[in-house]
N, CA and C of each residue as an Amber inpcrd file, in Angstrom:
protein
   411
   0.3580000 -57.4380000 -39.9640000   0.8230000 -56.1790000 -39.5410000
   2.3330000 -56.0100000 -39.9880000   2.6540000 -54.9470000 -40.4030000
   3.9530000 -54.6760000 -40.8260000   4.8530000 -54.0280000 -39.6830000
   5.9520000 -54.4680000 -39.5970000   6.9700000 -54.0810000 -38.5560000
   7.9190000 -53.0180000 -39.2310000   7.9760000 -51.8790000 -38.6180000
   8.8720000 -50.9150000 -39.1590000  10.0110000 -51.0010000 -38.2730000
  11.2200000 -50.8310000 -38.9500000  12.5310000 -50.8930000 -38.2300000
  12.9900000 -49.3870000 -37.8600000  13.2610000 -49.0870000 -36.6560000
  13.5810000 -47.8050000 -36.3220000  15.1240000 -47.6510000 -36.4760000
  15.4490000 -46.6430000 -37.3680000  16.7870000 -46.3440000 -37.6400000
  17.5300000 -46.0890000 -36.5280000  18.8760000 -46.4400000 -36.5730000
  19.8710000 -46.0850000 -35.4610000  19.8220000 -44.7020000 -35.0440000
  20.0070000 -43.9500000 -35.9720000  20.1940000 -42.4260000 -35.6960000
  18.8580000 -42.0100000 -35.0980000  17.7480000 -42.2940000 -35.3410000
  16.4830000 -41.9710000 -34.6500000  16.6190000 -42.4750000 -33.2370000
  17.0910000 -43.6430000 -32.9040000  17.0650000 -44.1460000 -31.5030000
  18.1120000 -43.2560000 -30.8000000  19.4030000 -43.0050000 -31.3860000
  20.2860000 -42.2920000 -30.7730000  19.7390000 -40.8990000 -30.3870000
  19.0820000 -40.2420000 -31.4190000  18.7640000 -38.7760000 -31.3390000
  17.6470000 -38.8240000 -30.2270000  16.7570000 -39.7680000 -29.9970000
  15.7280000 -39.7280000 -29.1030000  16.2960000 -40.0120000 -27.6020000
  17.1540000 -40.9600000 -27.6050000  17.9070000 -41.1050000 -26.3230000
  18.6820000 -39.9840000 -25.7060000  19.2670000 -39.1750000 -26.6620000
  20.0150000 -38.0350000 -26.2210000  19.1750000 -36.8970000 -25.9090000
  18.0240000 -36.8960000 -26.6180000  16.9810000 -35.8240000 -26.3160000
  16.3330000 -35.9980000 -25.0760000  15.9770000 -37.3100000 -24.8360000
  15.3860000 -37.7120000 -23.5110000  16.3820000 -37.3760000 -22.4150000
  17.4260000 -37.7940000 -22.3710000  18.4100000 -37.4820000 -21.3980000
  18.7520000 -35.8660000 -21.2280000  18.8610000 -35.2240000 -22.3200000
  19.1040000 -33.9220000 -22.2750000  17.8600000 -33.0350000 -21.5170000
  16.7020000 -33.4200000 -22.0010000  15.3750000 -33.0130000 -21.2910000
  15.4680000 -33.1730000 -19.6260000  15.7110000 -34.4110000 -19.4500000
  15.8310000 -34.7720000 -17.9550000  16.7790000 -33.9930000 -17.1850000
  17.9730000 -34.0050000 -17.8120000  19.1200000 -33.0400000 -17.1910000
  18.6850000 -31.6840000 -16.9900000  18.1070000 -31.0480000 -18.0120000
  17.6810000 -29.6850000 -17.9280000  16.6900000 -29.4810000 -16.9340000
  15.5540000 -30.4320000 -17.0240000  14.4780000 -30.1250000 -15.9750000
  15.1450000 -30.2800000 -14.4430000  16.0070000 -31.2440000 -14.2230000
  16.7170000 -31.2740000 -12.9410000  17.4180000 -30.0470000 -12.7930000
  18.0680000 -29.4680000 -13.6480000  18.8280000 -28.2840000 -13.4000000
  18.0110000 -27.1650000 -13.2070000  16.8510000 -26.9040000 -13.7650000
  15.8100000 -25.9530000 -13.5160000  15.3290000 -26.0300000 -12.1990000
  14.9780000 -27.3540000 -11.6970000  14.5270000 -27.5020000 -10.2840000
  15.6620000 -27.0180000  -9.2630000  16.8980000 -27.4670000  -9.5490000
  17.9140000 -27.1940000  -8.6540000  18.1760000 -25.6340000  -8.5980000
  18.2150000 -24.8660000  -9.7450000  18.4620000 -23.4700000  -9.6600000
  17.1720000 -22.7390000  -9.2300000  15.8310000 -23.2790000  -9.2380000
  14.8030000 -22.6100000  -8.6860000  14.8200000 -22.7680000  -7.2020000
  15.3750000 -23.9690000  -6.7090000  15.6100000 -24.1190000  -5.1690000
  16.6090000 -23.0430000  -4.6990000  17.7290000 -22.8720000  -5.3960000
  18.7960000 -21.8350000  -4.9710000  18.0590000 -20.5180000  -4.8280000
  17.1370000 -20.1300000  -5.8950000  16.5810000 -18.8040000  -5.9370000
  15.7070000 -18.8700000  -4.7200000  14.8990000 -19.8470000  -4.4270000
  13.8720000 -19.7820000  -3.1800000  14.4120000 -19.7850000  -1.9300000
  15.6180000 -20.5380000  -1.7660000  16.2160000 -20.6580000  -0.3890000
  17.1450000 -19.2890000  -0.2250000  17.3780000 -18.5400000  -1.1790000
  18.1820000 -17.4440000  -0.8930000  19.7900000 -17.7390000  -0.7140000
  20.2780000 -18.8890000  -1.1450000  21.6500000 -19.2200000  -1.1100000
  22.4640000 -18.1350000  -1.8580000  21.7870000 -17.7870000  -3.0980000
  22.4720000 -16.5380000  -3.7310000  21.4840000 -15.4340000  -3.7800000
  21.8880000 -14.3180000  -3.6790000  21.0890000 -13.2300000  -3.8200000
  20.6610000 -12.8050000  -5.1280000  19.4590000 -12.3460000  -5.4770000
  19.0300000 -12.0790000  -6.6810000  19.4490000 -10.6230000  -7.1800000
  19.5210000 -10.3930000  -8.5200000  19.7970000  -9.0040000  -8.8860000
  18.7570000  -8.1270000  -8.6180000  17.4980000  -8.5260000  -8.7580000
  16.1260000  -7.7270000  -8.4260000  15.7190000  -8.4570000  -7.2000000
  15.6720000  -7.5910000  -6.0410000  15.0880000  -8.1260000  -4.8820000
  13.6070000  -8.6300000  -5.1400000  13.2420000  -9.7520000  -4.3660000
  11.8290000 -10.2370000  -4.6580000  10.8020000  -9.2280000  -4.3560000
  11.0400000  -8.3860000  -3.2540000  10.1170000  -7.4270000  -2.9130000
   9.7920000  -6.4120000  -4.0260000  10.9520000  -6.2180000  -4.8960000
  10.6140000  -5.1830000  -6.0390000  10.0190000  -5.8970000  -7.3070000
   9.7790000  -7.1560000  -7.2820000   9.3790000  -7.7870000  -8.5220000
   8.0710000  -7.1650000  -9.0490000   7.0160000  -6.9840000  -8.1480000
   5.8160000  -6.3120000  -8.7110000   6.0020000  -5.0930000  -9.4960000
   6.9220000  -4.4340000  -9.1160000   7.1880000  -3.1760000  -9.9570000
   7.5430000  -3.4210000 -11.3740000   8.0790000  -4.5600000 -11.6340000
   8.5890000  -4.9240000 -12.8340000   7.6590000  -5.6720000 -13.8000000
   6.5920000  -6.3560000 -13.1990000   5.6970000  -7.1000000 -13.8560000
   4.8680000  -6.4750000 -14.8650000   4.6210000  -5.1900000 -14.7030000
   3.8040000  -4.4980000 -15.7040000   4.6850000  -3.9810000 -16.9100000
   5.9570000  -4.0970000 -16.9130000   6.7860000  -3.5140000 -17.9760000
   6.9050000  -4.4800000 -19.0790000   7.2080000  -3.8930000 -20.3630000
   7.3510000  -4.7100000 -21.5160000   8.8730000  -5.1600000 -21.2730000
   9.3540000  -6.1560000 -22.0770000  10.6000000  -6.6430000 -21.9100000
  11.7860000  -5.7130000 -21.9450000  11.6240000  -4.9840000 -22.9510000
  12.6690000  -3.9400000 -23.2440000  12.8500000  -2.8820000 -22.1160000
  11.5860000  -2.5880000 -21.6040000  11.4800000  -1.5450000 -20.5430000
  12.0360000  -2.1520000 -19.2530000  11.7020000  -3.4980000 -19.0380000
  12.4020000  -4.2160000 -17.8960000  13.7920000  -4.1150000 -17.9330000
  14.2710000  -4.4210000 -19.1140000  15.8700000  -4.6260000 -19.2190000
  16.3370000  -3.2260000 -18.9530000  15.8490000  -2.2820000 -19.5840000
  16.4020000  -0.8990000 -19.4080000  16.4440000  -0.4500000 -17.9870000
  15.2670000  -0.7650000 -17.3570000  15.1950000  -0.1880000 -16.0040000
  16.0560000  -1.0500000 -14.8940000  16.2820000  -2.2700000 -15.2700000
  17.1400000  -3.1090000 -14.4180000  18.5260000  -3.0760000 -14.8690000
  18.8690000  -2.3680000 -15.8100000  20.2620000  -2.1090000 -16.3520000
  20.8560000  -3.4280000 -16.9850000  20.0330000  -4.1380000 -17.7690000
  20.4350000  -5.3090000 -18.3720000  20.6570000  -5.1150000 -19.9370000
  21.5480000  -5.9770000 -20.3200000  21.6580000  -5.8540000 -21.8400000
  21.0940000  -7.2190000 -22.5250000  20.6840000  -7.0370000 -23.7970000
  20.3150000  -8.2390000 -24.5090000  21.5100000  -9.1690000 -24.7850000
  21.0800000 -10.4490000 -25.2800000  22.1690000 -11.3310000 -25.8210000
  22.6710000 -12.1150000 -24.5950000  23.8790000 -12.3530000 -24.6100000
  24.6000000 -13.1880000 -23.6970000  25.1750000 -12.4790000 -22.4150000
  24.7750000 -11.2490000 -22.3070000  25.2110000 -10.4110000 -21.2060000
  25.0390000 -11.1160000 -19.8260000  23.8050000 -12.0030000 -19.8750000
  23.4050000 -12.6480000 -18.5640000  24.4600000 -13.5650000 -17.9750000
  25.3600000 -14.0470000 -18.8530000  26.4620000 -14.8730000 -18.3910000
  27.1530000 -14.1920000 -17.2380000  27.3940000 -12.8060000 -17.2440000
  28.2160000 -12.1150000 -16.2040000  27.4750000 -12.1410000 -14.8980000
  25.9850000 -12.5220000 -15.0380000  25.3250000 -12.2880000 -13.8190000
  24.7550000 -13.6580000 -13.1450000  25.3050000 -14.6830000 -13.6420000
  24.9870000 -16.1480000 -13.1880000  25.3050000 -16.3360000 -11.6360000
  25.9760000 -15.4640000 -11.0980000  26.1600000 -15.5310000  -9.4990000
  24.8120000 -14.8340000  -8.8880000  23.8770000 -14.4400000  -9.5780000
  22.8080000 -13.9010000  -9.0200000  21.5960000 -14.9070000  -9.2010000
  20.8510000 -15.0820000  -8.0120000  19.8600000 -16.1840000  -8.0250000
  18.9460000 -16.2020000  -9.2120000  18.4590000 -14.9080000  -9.7390000
  17.4020000 -14.7670000 -10.5340000  18.1140000 -15.0140000 -12.0030000
  19.2870000 -15.0980000 -12.2870000  19.9470000 -15.2730000 -13.5310000
  20.7110000 -16.6090000 -13.5710000  20.7930000 -17.3640000 -12.4580000
  21.2490000 -18.6940000 -12.4340000  20.4630000 -19.7330000 -13.2100000
  19.1560000 -19.4770000 -13.2670000  18.1220000 -20.3940000 -13.9280000
  18.4350000 -20.1480000 -15.5300000  19.1420000 -19.1560000 -15.9120000
  19.4580000 -19.0890000 -17.4830000  20.3850000 -20.2800000 -17.8600000
  21.2340000 -20.8560000 -16.9670000  21.9790000 -21.9860000 -17.3810000
  21.3420000 -23.0440000 -17.8930000  20.2740000 -23.7340000 -17.2590000
  19.5290000 -24.8100000 -17.6550000  18.6210000 -24.3490000 -18.9010000
  18.1940000 -23.2460000 -19.0190000  17.5220000 -22.7180000 -20.2030000
  18.3810000 -22.7860000 -21.4450000  19.6110000 -22.2780000 -21.2010000
  20.4850000 -22.2940000 -22.3870000  20.7840000 -23.6930000 -22.7110000
  21.0220000 -24.5150000 -21.6240000  21.3320000 -25.9990000 -21.8930000
  20.1010000 -26.6950000 -22.7220000  18.8910000 -26.4570000 -22.2820000
  17.8060000 -27.0660000 -23.0110000  17.7780000 -26.5600000 -24.3750000
  18.1260000 -25.2640000 -24.6860000  18.1790000 -24.9350000 -26.1370000
  19.2470000 -25.4620000 -26.8310000  20.2690000 -25.8870000 -26.2050000
  21.4570000 -26.5740000 -26.9670000  21.2460000 -28.0230000 -27.1870000
  20.3920000 -28.6800000 -26.3960000  20.0410000 -30.1160000 -26.5430000
  19.9700000 -30.4780000 -28.0020000  19.3070000 -29.8030000 -28.8140000
  19.0430000 -30.2690000 -30.1810000  20.4170000 -30.3150000 -30.9190000
  21.3750000 -29.3220000 -30.5480000  22.3810000 -29.2870000 -31.2140000
  23.2690000 -30.3900000 -30.8820000  23.2420000 -30.7790000 -29.6540000
  24.1030000 -31.8800000 -29.1390000  23.5590000 -33.1550000 -29.7690000
  22.2610000 -33.3490000 -30.0270000  21.7310000 -34.4750000 -30.6490000
  22.1720000 -34.6480000 -32.0430000  22.0800000 -33.5200000 -32.6800000
  22.4150000 -33.4800000 -34.0490000  23.9940000 -33.8970000 -34.1870000
  24.7320000 -33.2280000 -33.4500000  26.2950000 -33.5360000 -33.4710000
  26.5700000 -35.0780000 -33.2080000  25.6150000 -35.5840000 -32.2240000
  25.8980000 -37.0230000 -31.8540000  25.4510000 -38.0780000 -33.1370000
  24.5630000 -37.6130000 -33.8940000  24.2790000 -38.4980000 -34.9340000
  24.9600000 -38.3990000 -36.1290000  25.8810000 -37.2950000 -36.3800000
  26.6040000 -37.0100000 -37.5030000  27.5320000 -38.2370000 -37.8170000
  28.2830000 -38.8180000 -36.8100000  29.0370000 -39.9030000 -37.2580000
  28.2230000 -41.1980000 -37.6920000  27.0960000 -41.2820000 -37.2410000
  26.1010000 -42.3650000 -37.6190000  25.8380000 -42.2420000 -39.3210000
  25.6570000 -40.9650000 -39.6580000  25.4120000 -40.6890000 -41.0550000
  26.5300000 -41.0350000 -41.9080000  27.7330000 -40.7270000 -41.5040000
  28.8810000 -40.9580000 -42.0750000  29.2580000 -42.5010000 -42.1880000
  28.9700000 -43.0780000 -41.1230000  29.2210000 -44.6250000 -41.0440000
  28.1470000 -45.3520000 -42.0380000  27.0250000 -44.8560000 -42.1990000
  26.0790000 -45.5200000 -42.9610000  26.0550000 -44.9190000 -44.4910000
  27.1500000 -44.0600000 -44.7060000  27.2730000 -43.4430000 -46.0140000
  26.0350000 -42.7350000 -46.5090000  25.3740000 -42.0840000 -45.5470000
  24.2700000 -41.0570000 -45.7250000  24.7030000 -39.6420000 -45.9650000
  25.4240000 -39.3540000 -46.9940000  26.0630000 -38.0680000 -47.0840000
  25.1240000 -36.8840000 -47.1520000  23.9390000 -37.1080000 -47.8120000
  23.0530000 -35.9250000 -47.9110000  22.4580000 -35.6130000 -46.4140000
  22.2420000 -36.6210000 -45.6460000  21.6650000 -36.5290000 -44.3330000
  22.8740000 -35.8670000 -43.5060000  24.0460000 -36.2660000 -43.6010000
  25.1360000 -35.7230000 -42.8940000  25.3520000 -34.2470000 -43.2410000
  25.3270000 -33.7810000 -44.4740000  25.4370000 -32.4050000 -44.7710000
  24.2920000 -31.5900000 -44.2400000  22.9860000 -32.1220000 -44.2260000
  21.7670000 -31.3930000 -43.7600000  22.0040000 -31.3060000 -42.2440000
  22.3350000 -32.3010000 -41.5810000  22.5810000 -32.2150000 -40.0920000
  23.6450000 -31.2710000 -39.8120000  24.6990000 -31.3050000 -40.5590000
  25.8900000 -30.3980000 -40.2850000  25.4320000 -28.8890000 -40.3790000
  24.8260000 -28.7690000 -41.4740000  24.2980000 -27.2780000 -41.7320000
  23.3920000 -26.8260000 -40.6920000  22.4900000 -27.7700000 -40.3270000
  21.5160000 -27.5180000 -39.3090000  22.2310000 -27.1060000 -37.8880000
  23.3010000 -27.8000000 -37.5120000  24.1920000 -27.5400000 -36.4120000
  24.7530000 -26.1800000 -36.5190000  25.4090000 -25.8360000 -37.5900000
  25.9310000 -24.5540000 -37.9650000  24.9590000 -23.4370000 -37.7810000
  23.8260000 -23.5510000 -38.3500000  22.8160000 -22.5080000 -38.1910000
  22.4410000 -22.2250000 -36.7230000  22.1280000 -23.3590000 -36.0840000
  21.7160000 -23.3110000 -34.6860000  22.7450000 -22.5240000 -33.9720000
  24.0700000 -23.1090000 -34.1590000  25.0850000 -22.4090000 -33.3470000
  25.3110000 -20.9620000 -33.6180000  25.2560000 -20.6320000 -34.8360000
  25.3920000 -19.2040000 -35.3990000  24.3030000 -18.4030000 -34.6570000
  23.0920000 -18.9300000 -34.6510000  21.8770000 -18.1760000 -34.0970000
  22.0430000 -18.0260000 -32.6190000  22.5670000 -19.0680000 -31.9910000
  22.6860000 -18.9550000 -30.5190000  23.8080000 -17.9340000 -30.1280000
  24.8360000 -17.8790000 -31.0290000  25.9020000 -17.0390000 -30.6530000
  25.5550000 -15.5880000 -30.9510000  24.5500000 -15.3370000 -31.5500000
  24.1860000 -13.8970000 -31.8720000  24.8150000 -13.4390000 -33.1190000
  25.6530000 -14.4100000 -33.7190000  26.2640000 -13.8230000 -35.2330000
  25.1170000 -13.9530000 -36.0730000  24.3350000 -14.7000000 -36.2520000
  23.2570000 -14.8300000 -37.2720000  21.8800000 -14.0130000 -36.7060000
  21.5830000 -12.9810000 -37.2610000  20.3290000 -12.2050000 -36.9610000
  19.2090000 -12.4990000 -37.7020000  18.1370000 -12.9730000 -37.3220000
  16.8580000 -13.0250000 -38.2320000  15.6690000 -12.3590000 -37.5340000
  14.8170000 -11.7580000 -38.2350000  13.7610000 -11.1600000 -37.6610000
  14.0250000  -9.9140000 -36.9900000  13.0530000  -9.2590000 -36.3370000
  12.9690000  -7.9650000 -35.8520000  13.5880000  -7.7790000 -34.4470000
  14.2120000  -8.7810000 -33.8570000  14.6340000  -8.7190000 -32.5280000
  16.0550000  -8.2240000 -32.2320000
């Protein structure tokens, strides 16, 4: 039986991904509890939600007075938008993982991997920021 050595960057990436997923899940649970308990009031009252279920996303946003992109940040004091924080965090976990392994690539003189990971980080950050637009959305 051949033993395969797991590379340092793979272990570090997996460790950060595991912790990021656990933190994100915990934050999702906590923000859902805030929503359920009514600690913060929602933008859309729960009693009105059935009126929105039949709408397409763009119709819902227009009728609720919402803007696409990062406009939700201004609404995080509302219970139904607070859960966007852990969702954004989970979306950023991959970026954190890549950033964490960049120094390992440099230390091991893996310049090509360093460049690819750095470019991946830049693309993900630009896409998340809204500067880089791809597709029909």
